[in-house]
C-alpha positions in Angstrom: 36.4 -28.2 21.4 32.6 -28.4 21.0 32.4 -24.6 20.3 35.0 -24.9 17.5 33.1 -27.8 16.0 29.8 -25.8 16.0 31.6 -22.7 14.5 33.2 -24.9 11.8 30.0 -26.6 10.9 28.1 -23.2 10.8 30.7 -21.7 8.5 30.7 -24.7 6.2 26.9 -24.5 6.0 27.0 -20.9 5.1 29.6 -21.4 2.4 27.7 -24.3 0.8 24.3 -22.6 1.0 23.7 -20.1 -1.9 23.5 -16.5 -0.8 20.4 -16.1 -3.0 18.3 -18.1 -0.6 18.8 -15.6 2.2 18.2 -12.5 0.0 15.0 -13.7 -1.6 11.7 -13.1 0.2 8.2 -14.7 -0.3 5.2 -12.5 -0.4 4.0 -14.1 2.8 7.1 -12.6 4.6 5.7 -9.2 3.7 2.3 -9.9 5.3 1.6 -8.4 8.8 1.5 -5.2 10.8 4.6 -3.2 10.8 5.5 -0.4 13.2 6.6 2.2 10.7 8.4 5.6 11.0 8.8 7.7 7.9 10.9 10.7 8.7 9.4 11.1 12.1 5.8 10.2 11.3 4.9 7.0 13.2 2.1 4.6 12.4 1.3 1.1 11.4 1.7 -0.3 7.9 -0.5 -3.3 7.2 0.3 -5.6 4.3 -2.2 -8.4 3.9 -3.6 -11.1 1.6 -6.9 -10.2 0.0 -7.6 -13.9 -1.0 -8.6 -12.6 -4.4 -8.2 -15.0 -7.3 -6.7 -12.4 -9.6 -4.3 -14.5 -11.8 -2.1 -11.4 -12.4 1.3 -10.4 -11.1 2.7 -11.7 -7.7 1.2 -8.8 -5.8 -2.3 -8.6 -7.4 -3.9 -10.3 -4.3 -2.0 -8.2 -1.8 -3.3 -5.1 0.0 -1.5 -2.2 1.8 -2.8 0.4 4.2 -1.4 2.7 6.8 -2.9 3.7 10.2 -1.4 7.0 11.4 -0.8 8.1 15.0 -4.2 9.9 15.0 -5.9 6.6 14.3 -6.8 7.5 10.7 -6.5 4.7 8.1 -5.0 5.6 4.7 -5.5 3.2 1.8 -2.7 2.3 -0.5 -1.8 0.2 -3.5 1.2 -1.9 -4.4 2.8 -1.1 -7.7 5.3 -3.9 -7.9 7.5 -6.4 -6.2 10.8 -7.4 -7.8 11.6 -10.9 -9.0 13.4 -11.8 -5.8 10.6 -10.6 -3.6 12.9 -8.3 -1.7 11.9 -4.9 -3.1 8.3 -3.5 -3.0 7.1 -0.2 -4.4 3.8 1.0 -2.9 1.8 4.2 -2.5 -0.2 5.5 0.4 -3.0 8.0 -0.1 -2.5 10.9 2.3 -5.6 13.1 1.8 -5.6 12.8 -2.0 -1.9 12.8 -2.4 -0.3 9.4 -3.3 3.1 9.1 -1.5 5.5 6.6 -3.0 7.5 4.2 -0.9 10.5 2.0 -2.0 10.7 -0.7 0.6 13.4 -3.4 1.0 12.8 -6.3 3.3 16.0 -7.3 5.1 17.8 -10.4 3.8 18.7 -12.0 7.2 15.9 -10.6 9.3 12.5 -10.7 7.5 11.0 -8.8 10.5 12.6 -5.5 9.3 12.3 -3.4 6.3 13.7 0.0 5.3 13.7 2.3 2.3 12.9 5.7 0.9 9.8 7.8 0.4 9.2 10.9 -1.6 7.3 14.0 -0.6 7.3 17.5 -2.1 10.1 16.7 -4.5 12.4 15.5 -1.7 13.5 12.0 -0.6 13.2 10.8 3.0 14.0 7.6 4.8 11.7 5.2 6.5 12.0 1.9 8.5 9.5 -0.6 9.9 9.6 -3.5 12.3 7.1 -6.3 12.2 4.8 -6.4 15.2 
């Protein structure tokens, strides 16, 4: 009986709560170190707060970098984050070539993200888990 009550209350909560609140992400949910794999290349993606008082777009005080499996740090830049905070476009500088990444943070589990990246005219997948 207690299990049925818990299930009923949970379902009622989910029906009443707007779906938008689960899909949206804050920029703070992007911050951290992410174990990333982009088409077989493993490394650590770092998204951080620069503490800059930039007064510009949402991402103007955010920084991105990538530490590859050879312990080489690659700087990057964030191009944009969508209005819901769920989609980020960023670039990582791999030896003078800026590689684009389209990342989507998961709606229900903000400790995961996935998306696509582009290299040599081709599209590849990537994923990351927050450490």
